[in-house]
PDB file of N, CA, C and O in Angstrom, chain B, residues numbered from 101:
ATOM      1  N   UNK B 101     -57.225  -9.508   8.354  1.00  0.00           N
ATOM      2  CA  UNK B 101     -55.996 -10.170   9.229  1.00  0.00           C
ATOM      3  C   UNK B 101     -56.197  -9.010  10.539  1.00  0.00           C
ATOM      4  O   UNK B 101     -56.578  -7.843  10.447  1.00  0.00           O
ATOM      5  N   UNK B 102     -55.867  -9.644  11.550  1.00  0.00           N
ATOM      6  CA  UNK B 102     -55.819  -9.642  12.784  1.00  0.00           C
ATOM      7  C   UNK B 102     -54.647  -8.643  12.746  1.00  0.00           C
ATOM      8  O   UNK B 102     -53.713  -8.940  12.001  1.00  0.00           O
ATOM      9  N   UNK B 103     -54.549  -7.144  13.667  1.00  0.00           N
ATOM     10  CA  UNK B 103     -54.072  -6.341  13.448  1.00  0.00           C
ATOM     11  C   UNK B 103     -52.960  -6.224  14.408  1.00  0.00           C
ATOM     12  O   UNK B 103     -51.967  -5.519  14.234  1.00  0.00           O
ATOM     13  N   UNK B 104     -53.324  -7.361  15.978  1.00  0.00           N
ATOM     14  CA  UNK B 104     -52.791  -7.972  17.397  1.00  0.00           C
ATOM     15  C   UNK B 104     -51.409  -9.057  16.583  1.00  0.00           C
ATOM     16  O   UNK B 104     -50.218  -9.312  16.762  1.00  0.00           O
ATOM     17  N   UNK B 105     -52.276  -9.333  15.852  1.00  0.00           N
ATOM     18  CA  UNK B 105     -51.357 -10.447  15.049  1.00  0.00           C
ATOM     19  C   UNK B 105     -49.938 -10.065  14.580  1.00  0.00           C
ATOM     20  O   UNK B 105     -48.830 -10.512  14.874  1.00  0.00           O
ATOM     21  N   UNK B 106     -50.384  -9.007  13.683  1.00  0.00           N
ATOM     22  CA  UNK B 106     -49.183  -8.513  12.472  1.00  0.00           C
ATOM     23  C   UNK B 106     -48.558  -7.777  13.611  1.00  0.00           C
ATOM     24  O   UNK B 106     -47.383  -7.676  13.258  1.00  0.00           O
ATOM     25  N   UNK B 107     -48.660  -7.299  14.589  1.00  0.00           N
ATOM     26  CA  UNK B 107     -47.988  -6.306  15.594  1.00  0.00           C
ATOM     27  C   UNK B 107     -47.396  -7.311  16.726  1.00  0.00           C
ATOM     28  O   UNK B 107     -46.676  -6.754  17.555  1.00  0.00           O
ATOM     29  N   UNK B 108     -47.539  -8.326  16.841  1.00  0.00           N
ATOM     30  CA  UNK B 108     -46.880  -9.331  17.183  1.00  0.00           C
ATOM     31  C   UNK B 108     -45.429 -10.372  16.342  1.00  0.00           C
ATOM     32  O   UNK B 108     -44.355 -10.812  16.751  1.00  0.00           O
ATOM     33  N   UNK B 109     -46.018 -10.397  15.286  1.00  0.00           N
ATOM     34  CA  UNK B 109     -44.838 -10.758  14.316  1.00  0.00           C
ATOM     35  C   UNK B 109     -44.141  -9.649  14.066  1.00  0.00           C
ATOM     36  O   UNK B 109     -42.971  -9.814  13.723  1.00  0.00           O
ATOM     37  N   UNK B 110     -44.604  -8.429  14.156  1.00  0.00           N
ATOM     38  CA  UNK B 110     -43.387  -7.178  13.283  1.00  0.00           C
ATOM     39  C   UNK B 110     -42.551  -7.269  14.723  1.00  0.00           C
ATOM     40  O   UNK B 110     -41.380  -6.927  14.557  1.00  0.00           O
ATOM     41  N   UNK B 111     -42.783  -7.549  15.745  1.00  0.00           N
ATOM     42  CA  UNK B 111     -41.932  -7.773  17.209  1.00  0.00           C
ATOM     43  C   UNK B 111     -41.205  -8.701  17.567  1.00  0.00           C
ATOM     44  O   UNK B 111     -40.239  -8.682  18.331  1.00  0.00           O
ATOM     45  N   UNK B 112     -41.960 -10.054  16.665  1.00  0.00           N
ATOM     46  CA  UNK B 112     -41.033 -11.085  17.547  1.00  0.00           C
ATOM     47  C   UNK B 112     -39.803 -10.760  16.311  1.00  0.00           C
ATOM     48  O   UNK B 112     -38.603 -10.829  16.574  1.00  0.00           O
ATOM     49  N   UNK B 113     -40.466 -10.312  14.613  1.00  0.00           N
ATOM     50  CA  UNK B 113     -39.378 -10.263  13.857  1.00  0.00           C
ATOM     51  C   UNK B 113     -38.164  -9.700  14.529  1.00  0.00           C
ATOM     52  O   UNK B 113     -37.267 -10.386  15.019  1.00  0.00           O
ATOM     53  N   UNK B 114     -38.219  -8.170  14.509  1.00  0.00           N
ATOM     54  CA  UNK B 114     -37.710  -7.353  14.742  1.00  0.00           C
ATOM     55  C   UNK B 114     -36.558  -8.157  16.158  1.00  0.00           C
ATOM     56  O   UNK B 114     -35.341  -8.305  16.274  1.00  0.00           O
ATOM     57  N   UNK B 115     -37.485  -8.423  16.816  1.00  0.00           N
ATOM     58  CA  UNK B 115     -36.435  -9.350  18.000  1.00  0.00           C
ATOM     59  C   UNK B 115     -35.226 -10.409  17.173  1.00  0.00           C
ATOM     60  O   UNK B 115     -34.037 -10.449  17.490  1.00  0.00           O
ATOM     61  N   UNK B 116     -35.806 -11.147  16.165  1.00  0.00           N
ATOM     62  CA  UNK B 116     -35.000 -11.867  16.063  1.00  0.00           C
ATOM     63  C   UNK B 116     -33.940 -11.005  14.926  1.00  0.00           C
ATOM     64  O   UNK B 116     -32.805 -11.361  14.609  1.00  0.00           O
ATOM     65  N   UNK B 117     -34.415 -10.222  14.613  1.00  0.00           N
ATOM     66  CA  UNK B 117     -33.545  -9.837  13.756  1.00  0.00           C
ATOM     67  C   UNK B 117     -31.998  -9.003  14.654  1.00  0.00           C
ATOM     68  O   UNK B 117     -30.798  -9.226  14.494  1.00  0.00           O
ATOM     69  N   UNK B 118     -32.447  -8.388  15.236  1.00  0.00           N
ATOM     70  CA  UNK B 118     -31.370  -7.857  16.505  1.00  0.00           C
ATOM     71  C   UNK B 118     -30.955  -8.795  17.071  1.00  0.00           C
ATOM     72  O   UNK B 118     -29.959  -8.394  17.675  1.00  0.00           O
ATOM     73  N   UNK B 119     -31.162 -10.288  17.345  1.00  0.00           N
ATOM     74  CA  UNK B 119     -30.405 -10.939  17.883  1.00  0.00           C
ATOM     75  C   UNK B 119     -29.450 -11.298  16.774  1.00  0.00           C
ATOM     76  O   UNK B 119     -28.300 -11.344  17.210  1.00  0.00           O
ATOM     77  N   UNK B 120     -29.549 -11.607  15.306  1.00  0.00           N
ATOM     78  CA  UNK B 120     -28.774 -12.243  14.769  1.00  0.00           C
ATOM     79  C   UNK B 120     -28.066 -11.470  14.130  1.00  0.00           C
ATOM     80  O   UNK B 120     -27.106 -11.932  13.512  1.00  0.00           O
ATOM     81  N   UNK B 121     -28.431  -9.661  14.097  1.00  0.00           N
ATOM     82  CA  UNK B 121     -27.717  -8.627  12.885  1.00  0.00           C
ATOM     83  C   UNK B 121     -27.318  -8.200  14.390  1.00  0.00           C
ATOM     84  O   UNK B 121     -26.136  -8.500  14.559  1.00  0.00           O
ATOM     85  N   UNK B 122     -27.895  -7.586  15.587  1.00  0.00           N
ATOM     86  CA  UNK B 122     -27.323  -6.538  15.953  1.00  0.00           C
ATOM     87  C   UNK B 122     -27.827  -5.194  15.770  1.00  0.00           C
ATOM     88  O   UNK B 122     -27.422  -4.130  16.237  1.00  0.00           O
ATOM     89  N   UNK B 123     -29.009  -5.517  14.821  1.00  0.00           N
ATOM     90  CA  UNK B 123     -29.795  -3.931  14.089  1.00  0.00           C
ATOM     91  C   UNK B 123     -31.063  -3.770  14.615  1.00  0.00           C
ATOM     92  O   UNK B 123     -31.958  -4.545  14.279  1.00  0.00           O
ATOM     93  N   UNK B 124     -31.212  -3.094  15.200  1.00  0.00           N
ATOM     94  CA  UNK B 124     -32.488  -2.802  15.097  1.00  0.00           C
ATOM     95  C   UNK B 124     -33.572  -2.524  13.971  1.00  0.00           C
ATOM     96  O   UNK B 124     -33.112  -2.208  12.874  1.00  0.00           O
ATOM     97  N   UNK B 125     -34.682  -2.585  14.074  1.00  0.00           N
ATOM     98  CA  UNK B 125     -35.662  -2.588  13.130  1.00  0.00           C
ATOM     99  C   UNK B 125     -36.848  -1.620  13.490  1.00  0.00           C
ATOM    100  O   UNK B 125     -37.742  -2.121  14.171  1.00  0.00           O
ATOM    101  N   UNK B 126     -36.959  -0.487  13.176  1.00  0.00           N
ATOM    102  CA  UNK B 126     -38.065   0.549  13.425  1.00  0.00           C
ATOM    103  C   UNK B 126     -39.124  -0.054  12.857  1.00  0.00           C
ATOM    104  O   UNK B 126     -39.142  -0.896  11.959  1.00  0.00           O
ATOM    105  N   UNK B 127     -40.511   0.733  13.798  1.00  0.00           N
ATOM    106  CA  UNK B 127     -41.393   0.378  13.089  1.00  0.00           C
ATOM    107  C   UNK B 127     -41.694   1.257  11.698  1.00  0.00           C
ATOM    108  O   UNK B 127     -42.781   1.183  11.124  1.00  0.00           O
ATOM    109  N   UNK B 128     -41.072   1.733  11.433  1.00  0.00           N
ATOM    110  CA  UNK B 128     -41.559   2.150   9.883  1.00  0.00           C
ATOM    111  C   UNK B 128     -40.667   1.420   8.898  1.00  0.00           C
ATOM    112  O   UNK B 128     -40.977   1.384   7.707  1.00  0.00           O
ATOM    113  N   UNK B 129     -39.371   0.731   9.438  1.00  0.00           N
ATOM    114  CA  UNK B 129     -38.699   0.380   8.462  1.00  0.00           C
ATOM    115  C   UNK B 129     -39.547  -1.475   8.345  1.00  0.00           C
ATOM    116  O   UNK B 129     -39.462  -2.098   7.287  1.00  0.00           O
ATOM    117  N   UNK B 130     -40.261  -2.059   9.544  1.00  0.00           N
ATOM    118  CA  UNK B 130     -41.250  -2.860   9.533  1.00  0.00           C
ATOM    119  C   UNK B 130     -42.274  -2.505   8.650  1.00  0.00           C
ATOM    120  O   UNK B 130     -42.394  -3.244   7.672  1.00  0.00           O
ATOM    121  N   UNK B 131     -42.936  -1.692   8.735  1.00  0.00           N
ATOM    122  CA  UNK B 131     -43.662  -1.185   7.666  1.00  0.00           C
ATOM    123  C   UNK B 131     -43.656  -1.233   6.028  1.00  0.00           C
ATOM    124  O   UNK B 131     -44.461  -1.647   5.194  1.00  0.00           O
ATOM    125  N   UNK B 132     -42.025  -0.452   5.948  1.00  0.00           N
ATOM    126  CA  UNK B 132     -41.651  -0.734   5.035  1.00  0.00           C
ATOM    127  C   UNK B 132     -41.774  -1.987   4.173  1.00  0.00           C
ATOM    128  O   UNK B 132     -42.133  -2.135   3.004  1.00  0.00           O
ATOM    129  N   UNK B 133     -41.390  -2.792   5.054  1.00  0.00           N
ATOM    130  CA  UNK B 133     -41.073  -4.446   4.552  1.00  0.00           C
ATOM    131  C   UNK B 133     -42.218  -5.248   4.218  1.00  0.00           C
ATOM    132  O   UNK B 133     -42.167  -6.425   3.858  1.00  0.00           O
ATOM    133  N   UNK B 134     -43.276  -4.536   4.359  1.00  0.00           N
ATOM    134  CA  UNK B 134     -44.642  -5.574   4.338  1.00  0.00           C
ATOM    135  C   UNK B 134     -44.824  -5.146   2.813  1.00  0.00           C
ATOM    136  O   UNK B 134     -45.262  -6.051   2.101  1.00  0.00           O
ATOM    137  N   UNK B 135     -44.535  -3.773   2.102  1.00  0.00           N
ATOM    138  CA  UNK B 135     -44.853  -3.776   0.594  1.00  0.00           C
ATOM    139  C   UNK B 135     -46.358  -3.439   0.087  1.00  0.00           C
ATOM    140  O   UNK B 135     -47.457  -3.555   0.628  1.00  0.00           O
ATOM    141  N   UNK B 136     -46.046  -3.096  -0.846  1.00  0.00           N
ATOM    142  CA  UNK B 136     -47.996  -3.046  -1.308  1.00  0.00           C
ATOM    143  C   UNK B 136     -49.307  -4.305  -0.808  1.00  0.00           C
ATOM    144  O   UNK B 136     -50.496  -4.275  -0.491  1.00  0.00           O
ATOM    145  N   UNK B 137     -47.885  -5.669  -1.032  1.00  0.00           N
ATOM    146  CA  UNK B 137     -49.409  -6.680  -1.291  1.00  0.00           C
ATOM    147  C   UNK B 137     -49.413  -7.089   0.638  1.00  0.00           C
ATOM    148  O   UNK B 137     -50.015  -8.090   1.025  1.00  0.00           O
ATOM    149  N   UNK B 138     -48.765  -6.280   1.513  1.00  0.00           N
ATOM    150  CA  UNK B 138     -49.297  -6.534   2.740  1.00  0.00           C
ATOM    151  C   UNK B 138     -48.844  -7.629   3.366  1.00  0.00           C
ATOM    152  O   UNK B 138     -49.352  -8.168   4.349  1.00  0.00           O
ATOM    153  N   UNK B 139     -47.963  -7.922   2.833  1.00  0.00           N
ATOM    154  CA  UNK B 139     -47.290  -9.886   3.665  1.00  0.00           C
ATOM    155  C   UNK B 139     -45.963  -9.966   3.396  1.00  0.00           C
ATOM    156  O   UNK B 139     -45.233 -10.949   3.527  1.00  0.00           O
ATOM    157  N   UNK B 140     -45.709  -8.945   3.038  1.00  0.00           N
ATOM    158  CA  UNK B 140     -43.910  -9.386   3.205  1.00  0.00           C
ATOM    159  C   UNK B 140     -43.052 -10.005   1.806  1.00  0.00           C
ATOM    160  O   UNK B 140     -41.826  -9.989   1.694  1.00  0.00           O
ATOM    161  N   UNK B 141     -43.734 -10.384   1.094  1.00  0.00           N
ATOM    162  CA  UNK B 141     -43.614 -11.018  -0.200  1.00  0.00           C
ATOM    163  C   UNK B 141     -42.527 -10.759  -0.652  1.00  0.00           C
ATOM    164  O   UNK B 141     -41.880 -11.714  -1.084  1.00  0.00           O
ATOM    165  N   UNK B 142     -42.006  -9.574  -0.712  1.00  0.00           N
ATOM    166  CA  UNK B 142     -40.882  -8.993  -1.336  1.00  0.00           C
ATOM    167  C   UNK B 142     -39.506  -9.656  -0.876  1.00  0.00           C
ATOM    168  O   UNK B 142     -38.457  -9.651  -1.522  1.00  0.00           O
ATOM    169  N   UNK B 143     -39.714 -10.191   0.295  1.00  0.00           N
ATOM    170  CA  UNK B 143     -38.047 -11.001   1.163  1.00  0.00           C
ATOM    171  C   UNK B 143     -38.772 -12.062   1.276  1.00  0.00           C
ATOM    172  O   UNK B 143     -39.991 -11.977   1.422  1.00  0.00           O
ATOM    173  N   UNK B 144     -38.352 -12.816   1.242  1.00  0.00           N
ATOM    174  CA  UNK B 144     -38.792 -14.617   0.850  1.00  0.00           C
ATOM    175  C   UNK B 144     -38.557 -15.516   2.446  1.00  0.00           C
ATOM    176  O   UNK B 144     -39.270 -16.407   2.907  1.00  0.00           O
ATOM    177  N   UNK B 145     -37.446 -14.973   2.967  1.00  0.00           N
ATOM    178  CA  UNK B 145     -37.306 -15.766   4.272  1.00  0.00           C
ATOM    179  C   UNK B 145     -38.609 -14.465   5.185  1.00  0.00           C
ATOM    180  O   UNK B 145     -39.466 -14.913   5.947  1.00  0.00           O
ATOM    181  N   UNK B 146     -38.531 -13.445   4.995  1.00  0.00           N
ATOM    182  CA  UNK B 146     -39.454 -12.560   6.010  1.00  0.00           C
ATOM    183  C   UNK B 146     -41.153 -13.258   5.811  1.00  0.00           C
ATOM    184  O   UNK B 146     -41.888 -13.568   6.749  1.00  0.00           O
ATOM    185  N   UNK B 147     -41.504 -13.392   4.228  1.00  0.00           N
ATOM    186  CA  UNK B 147     -42.608 -13.787   4.035  1.00  0.00           C
ATOM    187  C   UNK B 147     -43.093 -15.317   4.720  1.00  0.00           C
ATOM    188  O   UNK B 147     -44.184 -15.518   5.254  1.00  0.00           O
ATOM    189  N   UNK B 148     -42.082 -16.238   4.571  1.00  0.00           N
ATOM    190  CA  UNK B 148     -42.088 -17.518   5.357  1.00  0.00           C
ATOM    191  C   UNK B 148     -42.698 -17.817   6.504  1.00  0.00           C
ATOM    192  O   UNK B 148     -43.611 -18.562   6.862  1.00  0.00           O
ATOM    193  N   UNK B 149     -41.712 -16.787   7.160  1.00  0.00           N
ATOM    194  CA  UNK B 149     -41.768 -16.385   8.428  1.00  0.00           C
ATOM    195  C   UNK B 149     -43.012 -15.938   8.756  1.00  0.00           C
ATOM    196  O   UNK B 149     -43.498 -16.462   9.758  1.00  0.00           O
ATOM    197  N   UNK B 150     -43.631 -15.157   8.221  1.00  0.00           N
ATOM    198  CA  UNK B 150     -45.391 -14.678   8.079  1.00  0.00           C
ATOM    199  C   UNK B 150     -46.009 -15.905   8.167  1.00  0.00           C
ATOM    200  O   UNK B 150     -46.242 -16.380   9.278  1.00  0.00           O
ATOM    201  N   UNK B 151     -46.183 -16.243   7.581  1.00  0.00           N
ATOM    202  CA  UNK B 151     -46.749 -17.858   7.015  1.00  0.00           C
ATOM    203  C   UNK B 151     -47.164 -18.422   7.793  1.00  0.00           C
ATOM    204  O   UNK B 151     -48.336 -18.549   8.150  1.00  0.00           O
ATOM    205  N   UNK B 152     -45.650 -19.114   8.408  1.00  0.00           N
ATOM    206  CA  UNK B 152     -46.070 -19.349   9.714  1.00  0.00           C
ATOM    207  C   UNK B 152     -46.370 -19.054  10.457  1.00  0.00           C
ATOM    208  O   UNK B 152     -47.330 -19.650  10.946  1.00  0.00           O
ATOM    209  N   UNK B 153     -45.800 -17.891  11.161  1.00  0.00           N
ATOM    210  CA  UNK B 153     -46.738 -17.302  12.097  1.00  0.00           C
ATOM    211  C   UNK B 153     -48.474 -17.238  12.200  1.00  0.00           C
ATOM    212  O   UNK B 153     -49.285 -17.484  13.094  1.00  0.00           O
ATOM    213  N   UNK B 154     -48.563 -16.783  10.820  1.00  0.00           N
ATOM    214  CA  UNK B 154     -50.178 -16.840  11.080  1.00  0.00           C
ATOM    215  C   UNK B 154     -50.815 -18.250  11.258  1.00  0.00           C
ATOM    216  O   UNK B 154     -51.837 -18.422  11.922  1.00  0.00           O
ATOM    217  N   UNK B 155     -50.015 -19.438  10.501  1.00  0.00           N
ATOM    218  CA  UNK B 155     -50.264 -20.982  10.622  1.00  0.00           C
ATOM    219  C   UNK B 155     -50.323 -21.348  12.497  1.00  0.00           C
ATOM    220  O   UNK B 155     -51.107 -21.986  13.199  1.00  0.00           O
ATOM    221  N   UNK B 156     -49.229 -20.668  12.733  1.00  0.00           N
ATOM    222  CA  UNK B 156     -49.254 -20.638  14.335  1.00  0.00           C
ATOM    223  C   UNK B 156     -50.217 -20.571  15.225  1.00  0.00           C
ATOM    224  O   UNK B 156     -50.662 -21.373  16.045  1.00  0.00           O
ATOM    225  N   UNK B 157     -50.620 -18.853  14.766  1.00  0.00           N
ATOM    226  CA  UNK B 157     -51.751 -18.235  15.492  1.00  0.00           C
ATOM    227  C   UNK B 157     -53.566 -18.666  15.205  1.00  0.00           C
ATOM    228  O   UNK B 157     -54.543 -18.208  15.798  1.00  0.00           O
ATOM    229  N   UNK B 158     -53.512 -19.907  13.853  1.00  0.00           N
ATOM    230  CA  UNK B 158     -54.853 -20.110  13.502  1.00  0.00           C
ATOM    231  C   UNK B 158     -54.750 -21.576  14.184  1.00  0.00           C
ATOM    232  O   UNK B 158     -55.827 -22.166  14.276  1.00  0.00           O
ATOM    233  N   UNK B 159     -53.916 -22.062  14.540  1.00  0.00           N
ATOM    234  CA  UNK B 159     -53.759 -23.477  15.002  1.00  0.00           C
ATOM    235  C   UNK B 159     -54.177 -23.132  16.605  1.00  0.00           C
ATOM    236  O   UNK B 159     -54.982 -23.754  17.299  1.00  0.00           O
ATOM    237  N   UNK B 160     -53.462 -22.070  16.934  1.00  0.00           N
ATOM    238  CA  UNK B 160     -53.839 -21.682  18.436  1.00  0.00           C
ATOM    239  C   UNK B 160     -55.419 -21.150  18.959  1.00  0.00           C
ATOM    240  O   UNK B 160     -55.830 -20.934  20.099  1.00  0.00           O
ATOM    241  N   UNK B 161     -56.055 -21.048  17.724  1.00  0.00           N
ATOM    242  CA  UNK B 161     -56.837 -20.493  17.482  1.00  0.00           C
ATOM    243  C   UNK B 161     -57.539 -19.013  17.646  1.00  0.00           C
ATOM    244  O   UNK B 161     -58.708 -18.741  17.918  1.00  0.00           O
ATOM    245  N   UNK B 162     -56.382 -18.125  17.378  1.00  0.00           N
ATOM    246  CA  UNK B 162     -56.690 -16.870  17.412  1.00  0.00           C
ATOM    247  C   UNK B 162     -57.065 -16.289  15.855  1.00  0.00           C
ATOM    248  O   UNK B 162     -56.149 -16.620  15.103  1.00  0.00           O
ATOM    249  N   UNK B 163     -57.639 -15.875  15.463  1.00  0.00           N
ATOM    250  CA  UNK B 163     -58.593 -15.083  14.224  1.00  0.00           C
ATOM    251  C   UNK B 163     -57.265 -14.740  13.578  1.00  0.00           C
ATOM    252  O   UNK B 163     -56.231 -14.859  14.235  1.00  0.00           O
ATOM    253  N   UNK B 164     -57.250 -14.416  12.611  1.00  0.00           N
ATOM    254  CA  UNK B 164     -55.810 -14.582  11.886  1.00  0.00           C
ATOM    255  C   UNK B 164     -56.260 -13.384  10.874  1.00  0.00           C
ATOM    256  O   UNK B 164     -55.496 -13.006   9.985  1.00  0.00           O
TER     257      UNK B 164
END
């Protein structure tokens, strides 16, 4: 897993969360949301976003 892809995803997701809820997610909160499996699987919506983000980066040619 490319750390740069994860960082971009977490920045993107935090921005989307801010736009929808008005609440900012800190870096620590994003790390907590990753969970033990490191793939956000405890949160179905977030996990789906993560899978899509990884797929988009793979299609774009970046190693995930």
